[in-house]
N, C-alpha and C positions, 0 to 999 in steps of 0.2 A: 690360581683358583678360578673355577668356572662360576660365573654369576648368571642367574636367570632374571631377565627384566620383569618388572611387575606386570606389564601387559602380556608377556609370554606366559607368565605363571598362571594367570587367570584362565587363559585359553587352554593351556596344557592340562590344568586341573580339571576343567569341565570335560575335555576330551577323554582323559583317563577314566574319570568317573563313569562316563557313558559306556566305555568298553568293559569296565569291571562289572557293571550292572548286567550287561549282556552275557558275560561269562557265567555269572551266578545264575541267571535265568536258564541258560542252557543246561547247567549242571543239575539244577533242581527239576527242570522240566523233563529231562531224560530219565531221572529217577522216578518221577511221577508216572512216566509212560511204561515203567516196568523194565527198562533196560538195565541189565546187571551192572553194578558199580565197577569202575575201572580200578586197576591197581594204583598204588601211590606213585610208582615209577612212571606209569603211563600218564597219570594226571600231571605229574611234574613236567613231563615233556610237552604236553598240550598247553599248560599254562606258560611255560617258557617260550614256546613258539608263538603263542598268542601275544605275550608281552613284547616280543621282538617285532611282530607285525603292527602292534599298537603304537609303538614308539617311532617306527621308521618314517611315517609321514610328517612328524613334528620335530624331528631333530634339526636344529639350525645348521646351516652350512659350516659355521665355524667349529662345530663339533664333529664334522664328518671326516672320513679318510678318502682322499681323492682316488686312491687306487681301488676303492670298493664302491665307486660311484654307481656303476651299473647294477650291482647287487642291491645297493640301497634303493635305487629307483624302482627296481622290481618289487622289493619288499613294500615300498610305499604304495605302489599300485594295489598290491594284494591287500594291504592293510586298510586302505580307504574303501575299496570295493567290498572288502570283508565286513566293514562297519555297516555299509548300506545293506549288504546281504543279511547280516544279523538282525537289523531292524525289520526288514521285510519278512524274514523267517518268523520273528516274534508275532508280527501282525497276522501273517497267514495262519500260524498255529492257533492264535486266539479265535480267528474267524471259523476255522475248521472245527475246533473243539466246541465253540458255542453253537454252531449249526448241528453238530452231532448230539449235543445235549438237548437242544430244542426238539429235535425229531426222534428222540428216544423216549419210550414209555417209562423206563426206569434208568437211572444214571449208572452207566458202567463206562469206565475209561475205554475209548476205542482201541482197537488193536494197534500196537506201537509201530507197525511197519507202514501201512498204507497212508496214514495221516502225516507221518513224518516225511515220507517221500513226496506227497502232494505239497506240503509246505516248502520242502527243499526246491522242487521244480518251479513253484510259483515265485519264490525269491530269486532263483537263478535267472528266469526269463525276464523278470522285471529289471534286474541289474543289467542284463544283456541289452535290453531296450534302452535303459538309461545311459549306458556307455555309448551306444550308437548316437543317441540324441546329443550327448555332450560334445562329441567330436564333430558334429555338423555345424558349419558356419553359415548362418543365414542373415541376409540383409533385409530389414524391414524399412520400407520407404513410406514416408508420410509427408504430405504437402500442407504447409501452413500459409494460408492466404494472408497477405499484409499489404498495406498501402504505405508502409514506412521505409521501403527501399527506394533509393534514388532512381531516377528514370533510366540511367545507364545500366542498371542491374535488372534484367528481366527475371532473374532468380538468383538465389544464393544457397549453395549446397553445404550443409553442415553434417559431418559424419561423427556420430557418437560411438565411442568405445566405452564400455562400462564393465567393471568387475571382471577384467581379464584374468586376474589371479595368476600372473606369471610365476612359475616356480617349478617344483619337482613334477607336477602333473601336467600343467600347461607348458609344454617344452618348445624347443626350437622348431620342430616339425610343425606343430600346431600354429606357431607364430608365423611361419612362412606362408601357410595357407591364409591366415588372417590378413597379412600384409599384401598378398596377391589380390585378395578381394577388395581391399582398400584402394589399391591402384586402379582396379577396374571401375570402381565407383567414381574416381576422379573428383573428390570433394574440393570445395574452396577453403574449408577450414576443418581441422580435426579437433575434437574435444574428448577428453577422458574424464568421466565423472566418478573417479575414485576406484580403489582396490585394483590398481594396475599390477601390484605385486601381491603374492600370497604370503611371502616371507622373504628372508634374505636370499639373494641370488648369487650363485658362485661366479658365473662367467658374465659379469656385468658388461664388460667391453663388447663382447661379441653380440649379446642380445640387444644391447642398446643401439649398436650400429645397425642391426636389422631393422629397428624401428626408425632410426634416423634417416634411412635410405630414401623415404618418401617425404617430399617437402611441398605441402599444399600452398597455394598462392598467398593466403592470408594467415598462415601460421598454425601452430599446434598448441593447445592450452589444456591444462589439467587442474583438477582439485584433488585434495586428499580424501581417502576413505578410511574406514576404521582399520583396514589391514595395513595401510601405510604406517600407522602407529604401532601395530603389532610387529611389523618387520623392523621397526626402528626408524623414526621419522628422518633422521639424518641420512641413513642409507637409502630410504625411499626417495627423498628429494634429490640426492646425487644421481640415482639411476634415472629418474624421470627427466632431469635436466639433460643427462647424457643422451637420452632418447629423443631430444629435440623439443620437449614440451616446456612451455612457460607455465610454471605452477602459480595459480592465482590463490593467494591466501588472504582473503579480505581485500581484493583488488578489483579495479575496473580497467579494462583495456579496450582500445579500438581495434577491430579486425575488419578492415574494409568498410562496408556500409553499416556495420552493426557494432553495438557494445557487447562485450562479454564480461560478466561479473562472476567471480568465484569466491566461495567461502569454504573454510575448513570443516571437516567432519567433527561433530560434537565429541567424538572419541578422543580428540586431542585435549579437550578440557578435562575429561575424566581420567585419562591414562597418563597425561603428561603435565596436567595442571596449567595448560596454556589457555590464555583468554580467547574466547570465541567472539568473532565479529558478527553481529546480527545483520542480516541482509537488508532489513528495512532501513537501518541507519546508513548502510553503504549505498543503497539505491537512491537515497535523497540527494546524493551528489550529482545525479544525472538530471540535467535541466532541459535538454532538447528532446524531440520526438523520434529519435533514432530507435530502430528495433533493438530491444534489449534481451539478451540471452543470459539466463541465470544458471550456473552450474552448481549443483548441490548434491552430495552423495546420497543422502537419505530422502525419500519422497515425502517430506514433511514441510509443506509450504508454510512460511511464516505469515500469520494472519495480517500482520501490519504491512507486509510487503506485497500482498495481492493487489494488483492494479498498477504496480510500479515496474513490472517487467512483462514482457510479452510471452516468453516461453521459459519454463524451468525444465532442465534435463536432469534426471536422477536415475539411480540404479539400486544397489544394495540388497534388495529382497530376493532376487532370483526367482520370483514368483513362488517362493517356498522351496523350490528345487526338489525336495523329497516329499512325496505324499506320505502322511497327511499334514506335513508341516506348513503347507500353504494356509491352513486354518489359523495357525499361530501367528504367521506374518500378517494375516488380515486383521487380527486383533490390534496390532501395533501400527500397521500402515494400511489404512482402509482402501487405498488405491495402490495396487501392486503390479499393474501392467497397463501398457498402452497410454492413450491420450485422454486427458480429463480437462474439461472447461471449469476453471476455478471461479469464473465471473470477473467482472471489471476489466475484461480484456486480457486476462492472464490464462495461460495454458500450462499444464503439467504433463510431461511424458516420462514414463517409467520403463526403462529397458529391462528385458529378461536377464541380461548379462551375457557378455561375449564368452566368458569362461565359466568355471565352476569352482566353488570352494569345497575342499575335502571330497567326500563321495559325490 
């Protein structure tokens, strides 16, 4: 008997709900536009195809057939991009209809052809631009002045990977590009600030070996994100360890001239009932003036910990990823990108994310 984990169930439920809402919108919107109703057979084919595309991106590997891997990958791409396309089609349609209403002396629904094509083209080109942007790997370089490094270190290079979301969409080809960029940067230490996985990975050995290939002088360290718990924390920890990362779950380690402190994502407390270690209690164990780096998936600095670390690296929000969702992320996380001075000698840096979740 197949069992769905509680963490998977919540995510899958929200995903399916969004897709169903979009389907219902399209059906009633096209009827509103005066497009003749389709036959029941045609509607059944459309809904069946839509259901297949909807489910493809969220089917766990343990449910898949290896012989259909490439077909499943193609369907997952179409399904996730289709979700983004649907969202932007809705937004474009609302803007077009609202504009037509404002500039009309008397309200009459606009002709069903020009406005639909305009909304279609708008959504298509936005998705095309978004796909191009998501496949581009960019390195953002920031210098943090400090007097806490020993004299023998003129600099110490920290490379942050955040929200890579390895899985069906961020695949081996993309990972090779990322690893090549990492080697060119030649960092002293690599840190992953969560969501290294997007779900369960089929070829754990091959993908982990690709990440294991590069060994920075002072090691690789990681913390959990919410998707590590979605994927199954045991599976995520196994993969992260195989990839050469030391996972910091409420721990402090020395990495050359600095301390690195890592805490679990709060998702572990809600999804798995695991206790969460507060960083202020953890940071009290540091007594000397060595540079302290805090790894925390979500960009929510603990008020009691400000002044006890020098730099917090976070991710999670992807700067909203899809317009206009950056407005919603701003409501929960007031700082969603770049460097922020928290005061008392502490800084926060929020990454846009190396990969993407879903569309």
